C-alpha positions as CSV (number, residue, x, y, z in Angstrom):
1,M,122.9,86.1,94.0
2,D,125.4,87.7,96.4
3,H,123.7,88.3,99.8
4,Y,126.2,90.9,100.7
5,V,125.5,92.9,97.5
6,T,121.8,92.6,98.1
7,L,122.0,94.3,101.5
8,G,124.7,96.6,100.4
9,V,127.3,95.6,103.1
10,S,130.8,94.3,102.9
11,K,131.7,90.8,103.7
12,S,133.3,92.0,107.0
13,A,130.2,93.8,108.1
14,T,129.2,93.3,111.8
15,P,125.8,91.9,112.8
16,D,124.6,95.3,113.8
17,E,125.6,96.7,110.4
18,I,123.7,93.8,108.6
19,K,120.6,94.3,110.8
20,K,120.7,98.1,110.2
21,A,121.0,97.6,106.4
22,Y,118.2,95.0,106.4
23,R,115.8,97.3,108.2
24,K,116.4,100.1,106.0
25,L,115.9,98.1,102.8
26,A,112.9,96.2,104.2
27,S,111.2,99.3,105.0
28,K,111.9,100.9,101.6
29,H,110.9,97.7,99.5
30,H,108.1,96.4,101.8
31,P,105.0,95.4,99.4
32,D,102.7,97.1,101.9
33,K,104.5,100.3,100.9
34,G,104.4,99.7,97.2
35,G,107.7,97.9,97.1
36,D,108.8,95.2,94.8
37,T,107.9,91.7,96.3
38,A,110.6,89.9,94.5
39,M,113.2,92.4,95.7
40,F,111.8,92.3,99.3
41,Q,112.0,88.5,99.3
42,K,115.7,88.7,98.2
43,I,116.3,91.1,101.1
44,E,114.7,88.8,103.5
45,E,116.6,85.7,102.3
46,A,119.9,87.6,102.4
47,Y,119.3,88.7,106.0
48,R,118.1,85.2,107.1
49,I,121.3,83.8,105.9
50,L,123.8,86.5,107.1
51,S,122.1,87.2,110.4
52,D,122.6,83.6,111.6
53,P,126.3,82.9,112.5
54,Q,126.3,79.4,111.4
55,Q,124.6,79.9,108.2
56,R,126.7,82.9,107.4
57,Q,129.8,80.7,108.0
58,Q,128.6,78.1,105.6
59,Y,127.6,80.7,103.1
60,D,131.0,82.3,103.3
61,N,132.9,78.8,103.2
62,P,130.7,76.5,101.2
63,T,131.6,72.9,101.3
64,P,130.1,70.1,99.2
65,Q,127.5,68.0,100.9
66,G,128.1,64.2,100.7
67,F,125.3,61.6,100.6
68,G,125.9,58.1,101.6
69,P,124.6,55.0,99.8
70,G,121.0,53.9,100.5
71,G,119.3,51.3,102.7
72,F,116.8,52.8,105.3
73,S,113.1,53.8,105.0
74,F,112.2,56.9,106.9
75,H,108.7,57.8,107.9
76,S,108.2,61.1,109.6
77,N,104.9,62.9,109.5
78,G,104.4,61.6,105.9
79,F,108.0,61.8,104.9
80,D,109.2,58.6,103.1
81,M,112.7,58.0,101.9
82,N,112.9,54.3,100.7
83,D,115.9,52.0,101.2
84,I,118.5,54.5,102.4
85,F,120.6,51.8,104.0
86,S,119.6,48.7,101.9
87,Q,123.1,48.5,100.2
88,M,124.8,48.5,103.5
89,F,122.9,45.3,104.6
90,G,122.9,43.8,101.1
91,Q,126.6,43.9,100.5
92,H,128.1,42.1,103.6
93,H,131.0,40.8,101.4
94,R,132.3,44.4,101.0
95,Q,134.2,46.1,103.6
96,Q,132.1,49.0,105.0
97,P,133.5,52.2,106.5
98,R,133.5,52.1,110.3
99,Q,131.2,55.2,110.6
100,Q,128.6,55.7,107.8
101,V,126.7,59.1,107.8
102,Y,123.3,59.3,106.2
103,R,121.2,62.4,105.9
104,T,117.4,63.4,105.9
105,S,115.3,66.4,106.8
106,I,112.4,67.1,109.0
107,N,109.9,70.0,109.1
108,V,109.1,71.7,112.3
109,S,106.6,74.5,113.1
110,L,107.8,77.9,114.2
111,E,106.2,77.1,117.7
112,Q,108.4,73.9,117.9
113,A,111.5,76.0,117.0
114,Y,110.6,78.4,119.6
115,F,110.1,76.1,122.6
116,G,112.2,73.1,121.4
117,G,111.0,69.6,122.0
118,E,111.1,66.1,120.5
119,H,110.3,64.7,117.1
120,H,109.7,60.9,116.7
121,M,110.9,59.3,113.4
122,Q,110.1,55.8,112.5
123,L,112.9,53.9,110.6
124,Q,112.1,50.8,108.7
125,T,115.2,48.5,108.7
126,P,115.8,44.9,107.5
127,T,115.5,43.9,111.1
128,G,112.2,45.7,111.7
129,N,110.8,49.1,112.5
130,K,112.7,51.4,114.9
131,M,111.4,54.6,116.6
132,V,114.1,57.3,117.0
133,E,113.5,60.3,119.2
134,I,115.2,63.5,117.6
135,G,115.7,66.6,120.0
136,I,114.6,69.9,118.5
137,P,116.9,72.5,119.9
138,K,115.3,75.9,121.0
139,G,115.9,78.6,118.4
140,V,116.7,76.0,115.7
141,N,116.6,77.7,112.0
142,N,116.7,76.4,108.6
143,G,119.8,74.7,107.8
144,N,120.8,73.8,111.4
145,Q,121.7,70.2,111.9
146,V,121.7,67.5,114.5
147,K,123.5,64.3,114.2
148,V,122.3,61.1,115.9
149,D,125.2,58.6,116.4
150,N,124.9,54.8,116.1
151,I,121.4,54.9,114.6
152,I,122.0,51.3,113.6
153,D,125.1,49.1,113.3
154,G,127.4,52.0,114.0
155,A,125.8,54.3,111.3
156,S,124.9,58.0,112.0
157,L,122.0,60.1,110.8
158,L,122.4,63.8,110.0
159,I,119.1,65.7,110.5
160,D,118.5,68.9,108.5
161,F,115.8,71.2,110.0
162,R,113.3,73.0,107.9
163,I,111.1,75.6,109.6
164,S,107.6,75.9,108.3
165,K,106.1,79.3,107.4
166,H,103.8,80.9,109.9
167,L,100.6,82.8,109.1
168,K,101.3,85.6,111.6
169,Y,105.0,85.8,112.3
170,D,107.7,86.1,109.7
171,R,111.1,85.1,110.9
172,V,114.1,87.0,109.9
173,G,117.2,85.6,111.6
174,N,116.4,85.8,115.2
175,D,113.7,88.4,114.8
176,L,109.9,88.0,114.3
177,I,108.0,90.5,112.2
178,S,104.3,90.9,112.3
179,N,101.8,93.2,110.7
180,H,99.1,94.9,113.0
181,S,96.2,97.1,111.8
182,V,95.6,100.4,113.6
183,S,92.9,103.0,113.1
184,V,94.2,106.3,111.6
185,L,92.5,108.1,114.5
186,D,94.7,106.1,117.0
187,L,97.8,107.1,115.0
188,I,96.8,110.7,115.2
189,V,95.9,110.9,118.9
190,G,97.8,107.9,120.3
191,G,96.4,104.9,122.0
192,S,97.3,101.3,122.8
193,F,96.6,97.7,121.6
194,E,97.2,94.2,122.7
195,F,99.8,92.1,121.0
196,T,100.3,88.4,121.6
197,T,103.8,87.1,121.1
198,L,104.8,83.7,119.7
199,S,105.3,82.5,123.3
200,G,101.7,83.2,124.1
201,K,102.5,86.3,126.3
202,T,100.0,89.2,125.8
203,L,101.5,92.7,125.9
204,E,100.1,96.2,125.8
205,V,101.8,98.2,123.1
206,T,101.5,102.0,123.4
207,L,101.2,104.2,120.4
208,K,102.4,107.8,120.7
209,P,100.4,110.6,119.2
210,K,101.3,111.3,115.6
211,T,102.6,107.9,114.9
212,Q,103.3,107.4,111.3
213,P,101.7,104.7,109.2
214,Y,103.9,101.6,108.5
215,M,106.2,102.6,111.3
216,Q,108.0,99.6,112.9
217,L,107.8,99.1,116.6
218,K,110.4,97.0,118.2
219,I,109.8,94.9,121.3
220,S,113.2,93.8,122.6
221,G,113.7,90.2,123.7
222,Q,110.4,88.9,122.4
223,G,111.7,87.3,119.2
224,M,113.1,83.8,118.7
225,P,115.5,82.2,121.2
226,I,119.1,82.4,119.8
227,Y,120.3,79.0,118.7
228,G,123.1,77.8,120.9
229,A,122.3,80.6,123.4
230,P,118.7,79.8,124.5
231,S,118.8,82.4,127.3
232,A,119.2,85.2,124.6
233,Y,116.4,86.3,122.2
234,G,115.9,88.3,119.2
235,D,113.3,91.1,118.9
236,Q,109.6,91.2,117.9
237,I,109.0,93.9,115.1
238,I,105.5,95.2,114.6
239,L,104.7,96.8,111.3
240,I,101.9,99.4,111.9
241,K,99.3,99.2,109.0
242,P,96.7,102.0,109.1
243,Y,93.1,101.6,108.3
244,I,90.1,104.1,108.2
245,P,87.2,103.1,110.5
246,D,83.9,102.3,108.8
247,I,82.1,104.8,111.2
248,I,83.5,108.2,112.0
249,D,81.5,110.9,113.8
250,E,80.5,113.7,111.5
251,S,82.0,116.3,113.9
252,I,85.4,114.7,113.4
253,I,85.0,114.9,109.6
254,D,83.8,118.6,109.8
255,S,86.9,119.4,111.9
256,I,89.2,117.8,109.4
257,V,87.4,119.8,106.6
258,Q,87.9,123.1,108.5
259,Y,91.6,122.3,109.2
260,K,92.1,121.6,105.4
261,K,90.5,124.9,104.5
262,Q,92.7,126.7,107.0
263,G,95.8,125.1,105.3
264,V,96.6,123.3,108.5
265,L,96.4,119.9,107.0
């Protein structure tokens, strides 16, 4: 699958062009609007890769990933990788490279990716258990890596980050997308609602009169921190999902009926 073809952009497309193409296609193919779920997921995946500079560079210039010989046991929130470094310690008669690099991955929540923090990983080595503290950079995304040097006897450990799915916020690059249900009456006459961002901030969002269903509202700077530039943030996108209230005054219904008879609606 070619992500550029999926979004309908050239390989030289700018970030703004990629974002514009994504928003147009995501709106067209969103499942809530009757779109194809599989196509929507392809669009999301393409934008996730191409909107992140590091992931786009890796996608444009793929390089084979090497895995070193085994010997360590890793235990990280249930993650177990047995004997990753055992050969290194069981083959003293062989000449070992001065710098061995080994690889594993850890899962972090979207909140951890937003705020950053520390992840503690227990390593079981031939000389005993060792606790390693891994820094989680703010804005880290799937595929980002951190290298811990001299993990043991000069060997280094390469950490791949995997960001867990969130129930409320979908991450697309540095942007966050959330659904919010709004009464059709508020869409017609206008109104406001409270929205809580991933950071925990509560914002009052205003709806203009005659707001269309499934419209996307953008709150600038309330998305994810941008990896490598934590003072910059993506956007929060709110997809407006309409609903009809269970209780509507009869006078309102009568007015709608009259408008329909007059051909206004």
